[in-house]
Wavefront OBJ file of the C-alpha trace (Angstrom):
o trace
v 0.000 0.000 0.000
v 1.330 3.386 -0.997
v -0.173 6.829 -0.782
v 0.199 10.230 -2.348
v -1.263 13.692 -2.061
v -4.469 14.026 -4.086
v -5.403 17.606 -3.182
v -4.360 19.966 -0.384
v -4.733 18.012 2.873
v -6.319 15.024 1.111
v -4.319 11.818 0.688
v -5.121 8.735 -1.374
v -3.955 5.227 -0.626
v -3.340 2.923 -3.569
v -4.129 -0.616 -2.416
v -4.130 -3.986 -4.128
v -6.920 -5.424 -1.944
v -10.299 -4.118 -0.871
v -10.734 -2.545 2.587
v -13.699 -1.389 4.639
v -14.302 2.100 6.027
v -12.608 2.520 9.419
v -10.064 -0.257 8.837
v -6.475 0.543 9.826
v -3.985 -0.237 7.071
v -0.223 0.272 6.823
v 0.822 2.598 4.003
v 4.284 3.484 2.818
v 5.554 6.892 1.732
v 7.653 7.325 -1.374
v 10.656 7.570 0.988
v 9.998 4.176 2.567
v 8.508 5.349 5.872
v 5.489 3.332 7.016
v 2.455 4.898 8.716
v -0.779 3.380 9.916
v -3.771 5.051 8.329
v -7.518 4.749 8.652
v -9.515 4.049 5.493
v -12.149 6.714 5.075
v -13.816 6.405 1.641
v -13.398 4.333 -1.515
v -12.701 6.910 -4.195
v -12.300 4.705 -7.266
v -11.269 1.332 -8.567
v -8.970 1.319 -11.579
v -6.623 -1.233 -13.215
v -6.882 -3.678 -10.320
v -6.114 -1.074 -7.652
v -8.410 0.404 -5.038
v -7.999 4.074 -4.189
v -9.114 5.209 -0.724
v -9.072 8.551 1.009
v -7.146 8.013 4.222
v -6.466 9.729 7.516
v -3.401 9.167 9.694
v -4.156 6.847 12.602
v -1.739 8.589 14.969
v -4.008 11.653 15.132
v -1.584 13.934 13.318
v -3.576 16.379 11.212
v -3.466 19.994 10.113
v -4.395 21.240 13.571
v -1.584 19.293 15.235
v 0.840 20.520 12.577
v -0.238 24.124 13.250
v 0.179 23.677 17.014
v 3.701 22.282 16.614
v 4.661 25.002 14.168
v 3.317 27.769 16.440
v 5.177 26.329 19.418
v 8.459 26.088 17.494
v 8.116 29.667 16.274
v 7.307 30.960 19.767
v 10.433 29.230 21.084
v 12.464 30.755 18.259
v 11.065 34.223 19.112
v 12.065 33.789 22.772
v 15.574 32.668 21.757
v 15.946 35.609 19.359
v 14.872 37.956 22.179
v 17.524 36.456 24.469
v 20.208 36.871 21.804
v 19.078 40.442 21.209
v 19.513 41.239 24.902
v 22.943 39.548 24.925
v 24.099 41.689 21.995
v 22.667 44.803 23.652
v 24.550 44.057 26.867
v 27.769 43.411 24.905
v 27.271 46.707 23.083
v 26.929 48.511 26.428
v 30.162 47.004 27.802
v 32.281 50.127 27.150
v 29.384 52.567 27.268
v 30.940 54.536 30.137
v 34.095 55.212 28.142
v 32.240 56.125 24.946
v 29.694 58.327 26.727
v 32.458 60.736 27.717
v 32.593 61.820 24.085
v 36.355 61.820 24.001
v 37.665 62.146 20.449
v 39.987 59.579 18.917
v 43.556 60.681 19.442
v 45.212 60.152 16.080
v 48.683 58.653 16.394
v 48.270 57.943 20.093
v 48.822 54.400 21.398
v 45.094 54.277 22.422
v 43.818 55.008 18.869
v 43.528 51.353 17.822
v 41.728 50.377 21.034
v 39.333 53.341 20.756
v 38.403 52.512 17.145
v 37.962 48.847 18.062
v 35.589 49.726 20.939
v 33.469 51.895 18.628
v 33.381 49.194 15.945
v 32.419 46.465 18.454
v 29.657 48.627 19.940
v 28.331 49.362 16.457
v 28.416 45.675 15.403
v 26.748 44.490 18.614
v 23.955 47.061 18.355
v 23.372 46.117 14.701
v 23.113 42.441 15.715
v 20.793 43.433 18.594
v 18.428 45.188 16.182
v 18.647 42.285 13.715
v 17.729 39.734 16.411
v 14.922 41.965 17.675
v 13.453 42.172 14.167
v 13.838 38.413 13.812
v 12.003 37.916 17.104
v 9.141 40.129 15.866
v 8.955 38.128 12.634
v 8.854 34.822 14.519
v 6.122 36.167 16.797
v 4.071 37.300 13.789
v 4.404 33.886 12.153
v 3.560 32.123 15.438
v 0.329 34.159 15.678
v -0.600 33.056 12.154
v -0.059 29.363 12.963
v -1.856 29.801 16.289
v -4.904 31.045 14.368
v -4.855 27.882 12.240
v -5.046 25.484 15.210
v -8.857 25.382 15.059
v -9.111 25.029 11.291
v -11.186 22.133 9.943
v -10.457 20.824 6.454
v -10.778 17.707 4.317
v -7.934 15.841 6.024
v -10.030 15.140 9.131
v -12.793 12.539 9.386
v -15.057 14.910 11.300
v -14.898 17.416 8.451
v -17.699 15.675 6.534
v -20.177 16.174 9.370
v -18.933 19.719 9.927
v -19.365 20.700 6.284
v -22.787 19.008 6.128
v -23.821 21.104 9.133
v -22.460 24.269 7.475
v -24.354 23.377 4.271
v -27.600 23.061 6.203
v -26.970 26.391 7.885
v -26.328 28.060 4.531
v -29.486 26.529 3.008
v -31.701 27.760 5.847
v -30.100 31.215 5.730
v -30.602 31.553 1.978
v -34.175 30.290 2.091
l 1 2 3 4 5 6 7 8 9 10 11 12 13 14 15 16 17 18 19 20 21 22 23 24 25 26 27 28 29 30 31 32 33 34 35 36 37 38 39 40 41 42 43 44 45 46 47 48 49 50 51 52 53 54 55 56 57 58 59 60 61 62 63 64 65 66 67 68 69 70 71 72 73 74 75 76 77 78 79 80 81 82 83 84 85 86 87 88 89 90 91 92 93 94 95 96 97 98 99 100 101 102 103 104 105 106 107 108 109 110 111 112 113 114 115 116 117 118 119 120 121 122 123 124 125 126 127 128 129 130 131 132 133 134 135 136 137 138 139 140 141 142 143 144 145 146 147 148 149 150 151 152 153 154 155 156 157 158 159 160 161 162 163 164 165 166 167 168 169 170 171 172 173 174 175
């Protein structure tokens, strides 16, 4: 038994034998990984093969994917915030010296050190801003995936009943 993507979030299993709705069958990806899947509907029978719409038996669906993605992105946003603060603190290391506004003494033995301090402060603040922007981007993406955690689509067995209910609601509203 193999399967492939038929439409967004809809997968078809290509089987050599006939199965009943609700039966758990092992299917293999094109990469050789095996998953248990639940037979949902017989779609067609062609050239000695039976094609079924299937759902993963381990409960992994679009909602679970969205939850995992949102969690990963929230963790990434927290890590980027931490790095941003680290770079900010590094940039403030010689703040006392630089805040005096002392000019660079050309030709003096302290010239190289002074230029290096200014360059390090500049680089660390640039990295701080970069990490802060990255944290904001991760947070924005996490919000998007968080909003998708309650989405119902064709990949879930309960979607048929949900869409039938929505159809009835639409009919009564339009009548």
